[in-house]
C-alpha positions as CSV (number, residue, x, y, z in Angstrom):
1,M,29.7,-86.5,-277.4
2,K,32.9,-88.7,-278.5
3,I,32.8,-92.4,-277.9
4,N,35.7,-92.3,-275.8
5,Q,34.0,-89.8,-273.5
6,I,31.0,-92.3,-272.4
7,P,33.3,-94.5,-269.8
8,S,34.1,-91.1,-268.0
9,I,30.6,-90.0,-268.0
10,L,29.5,-93.6,-267.0
11,A,32.1,-93.4,-264.0
12,F,30.3,-90.2,-262.9
13,L,27.1,-91.6,-262.9
14,P,27.0,-93.3,-259.2
15,V,28.0,-90.3,-257.8
16,L,25.3,-88.2,-259.5
17,C,22.6,-91.0,-258.0
18,L,23.9,-90.6,-254.5
19,V,23.7,-86.9,-254.6
20,L,20.7,-86.9,-255.8
21,I,19.4,-89.8,-253.0
22,V,21.0,-87.5,-250.2
23,Q,19.3,-84.2,-251.7
24,G,15.9,-86.1,-251.6
25,A,16.3,-87.4,-248.4
26,S,15.0,-84.6,-246.2
27,A,16.3,-83.9,-242.7
28,A,14.2,-83.2,-239.9
29,E,14.0,-79.5,-240.3
30,T,12.5,-76.3,-238.3
31,G,8.7,-76.6,-238.5
32,D,8.6,-80.4,-238.7
33,T,7.3,-82.8,-235.8
34,A,10.1,-84.3,-234.2
35,P,10.6,-87.8,-235.1
36,A,10.2,-90.2,-232.1
37,V,13.0,-91.3,-229.9
38,Q,12.7,-93.9,-227.4
39,L,16.1,-95.5,-226.3
40,P,17.7,-97.1,-223.4
41,Q,19.4,-95.0,-220.9
42,L,23.5,-95.0,-221.2
43,Q,24.4,-94.8,-217.7
44,V,21.4,-96.2,-215.7
45,D,18.8,-99.0,-216.4
46,G,15.7,-98.1,-218.1
47,S,14.7,-96.1,-221.2
48,M,13.3,-92.8,-222.1
49,A,11.2,-91.4,-224.8
50,L,11.1,-88.0,-226.4
51,A,7.4,-88.0,-225.7
52,D,8.0,-88.0,-222.0
53,F,9.2,-84.4,-222.1
54,R,5.9,-83.1,-224.1
55,G,5.2,-79.8,-222.4
56,R,8.8,-79.2,-222.3
57,I,11.4,-77.5,-224.4
58,V,13.9,-79.9,-225.5
59,Y,17.7,-79.8,-226.7
60,L,17.9,-82.9,-228.2
61,D,21.7,-83.3,-228.9
62,F,23.3,-86.4,-231.0
63,W,27.0,-86.8,-229.8
64,A,29.7,-89.0,-229.8
65,S,32.9,-89.4,-227.4
66,W,35.3,-88.9,-230.2
67,C,33.7,-85.4,-231.2
68,P,35.8,-82.5,-230.2
69,P,33.1,-80.2,-230.3
70,C,31.2,-82.3,-228.0
71,L,33.7,-81.9,-225.3
72,V,33.1,-78.2,-225.3
73,S,29.0,-78.6,-225.7
74,M,28.3,-80.8,-223.0
75,P,29.6,-79.0,-219.9
76,I,28.1,-75.7,-221.3
77,M,24.8,-77.3,-222.0
78,N,24.5,-79.0,-218.5
79,E,25.3,-75.3,-216.9
80,M,22.6,-73.8,-219.2
81,R,20.2,-76.4,-218.4
82,N,20.6,-76.4,-214.7
83,R,20.5,-72.4,-214.6
84,L,17.2,-72.4,-216.8
85,Q,15.6,-75.0,-214.8
86,A,16.4,-72.8,-211.6
87,Q,14.8,-70.1,-213.3
88,G,11.5,-71.9,-213.6
89,V,12.1,-72.4,-217.7
90,P,10.2,-75.7,-218.5
91,F,13.5,-76.9,-220.3
92,E,15.5,-80.0,-220.8
93,V,18.4,-81.4,-222.7
94,V,18.1,-84.9,-223.7
95,A,21.6,-86.3,-225.3
96,V,21.8,-89.4,-227.6
97,N,25.0,-90.9,-227.7
98,V,25.9,-92.6,-230.8
99,D,29.3,-94.4,-230.0
100,S,29.2,-97.9,-231.4
101,D,30.5,-99.2,-228.0
102,P,28.4,-97.7,-225.3
103,E,31.5,-97.9,-222.7
104,D,33.0,-95.0,-224.8
105,G,30.2,-92.8,-224.0
106,I,30.2,-94.0,-220.3
107,D,33.8,-93.1,-220.3
108,F,33.3,-89.8,-221.6
109,L,30.9,-89.0,-219.0
110,L,33.3,-90.1,-216.3
111,D,35.3,-87.2,-217.1
112,K,32.7,-84.4,-218.2
113,P,29.3,-85.8,-216.0
114,V,26.1,-84.2,-216.8
115,D,23.2,-83.7,-214.9
116,F,20.6,-84.4,-218.0
117,I,19.4,-87.6,-219.6
118,V,21.8,-89.3,-221.8
119,L,20.3,-92.0,-224.0
120,S,22.3,-94.6,-226.1
121,D,21.7,-95.7,-229.6
122,P,24.8,-97.4,-231.0
123,E,22.9,-98.6,-234.1
124,G,22.4,-95.2,-235.1
125,R,18.6,-95.4,-235.9
126,S,17.4,-92.4,-234.3
127,P,20.2,-90.0,-235.9
128,A,19.2,-91.6,-239.0
129,D,15.6,-90.6,-238.5
130,Y,16.7,-87.0,-238.1
131,K,19.2,-87.3,-241.0
132,V,22.2,-86.5,-238.7
133,V,25.3,-86.2,-240.7
134,G,27.9,-84.8,-238.3
135,M,28.6,-84.4,-234.8
136,P,27.1,-82.9,-232.7
137,T,23.9,-82.1,-234.0
138,S,21.0,-81.0,-232.0
139,F,17.5,-79.9,-232.3
140,L,15.8,-77.5,-230.3
141,V,12.2,-79.0,-229.9
142,G,9.3,-76.7,-228.5
143,A,6.8,-78.0,-226.1
144,D,4.4,-78.7,-228.6
145,G,7.0,-81.4,-230.1
146,V,7.9,-79.2,-233.1
147,I,11.5,-78.8,-234.2
148,A,12.2,-75.0,-233.6
149,M,15.8,-75.0,-234.6
150,R,18.6,-77.6,-236.0
151,H,22.0,-76.7,-235.0
152,Q,25.2,-78.8,-236.4
153,G,28.7,-78.3,-234.8
154,F,29.1,-76.3,-231.5
155,R,31.6,-73.4,-230.8
156,R,31.1,-71.7,-227.3
157,S,29.6,-68.7,-228.9
158,D,26.9,-70.6,-230.1
159,A,25.3,-71.0,-226.7
160,Q,24.0,-67.7,-226.4
161,T,22.0,-68.1,-229.9
162,I,20.7,-71.4,-228.7
163,E,19.5,-69.9,-225.2
164,N,18.0,-66.9,-226.9
165,E,15.9,-69.4,-229.0
166,I,14.8,-71.3,-225.8
167,M,13.6,-68.0,-224.0
168,K,11.9,-67.3,-227.6
169,L,10.0,-70.6,-227.1
170,A,9.6,-70.2,-223.3
171,G,8.2,-66.8,-223.6
172,G,4.3,-67.7,-223.7
173,M,5.0,-70.6,-221.1
174,P,3.8,-70.7,-217.5
């Protein structure tokens, strides 16, 4: 190695360290117990916890008002939730808005209202616990509290895959 190459190698060192740190930080993945979530509701007083839904299949969705795929996913997941619940499937959608200003999430929901629980996490603690790196990112959590699926982004065609996973989880449930 030549002496004049050392500065360029040293300049790359912080990037290498960051890559190693990110790779070492494991995300919440399939088979993991879902990290606890307890947050205030976005549009009403009170708070909810993921543990409140134990015994049901939960689609835990991290979203933001500035996210174009969220605009697509929210009404689709709302329709799926209502249809599956009407069929007796023990399924719930719990959305976590991560806008730094909760009013942005509220404004979004005025245009795209939903029937499911929407929580607010402007500090981003719960997405950090789940190692979320993009919006939307969702987790299908089984009735036992174990993550059955991690899904990042959203296209209309993703809805069928998600519903298939929900129905697989519901297969052995009353």
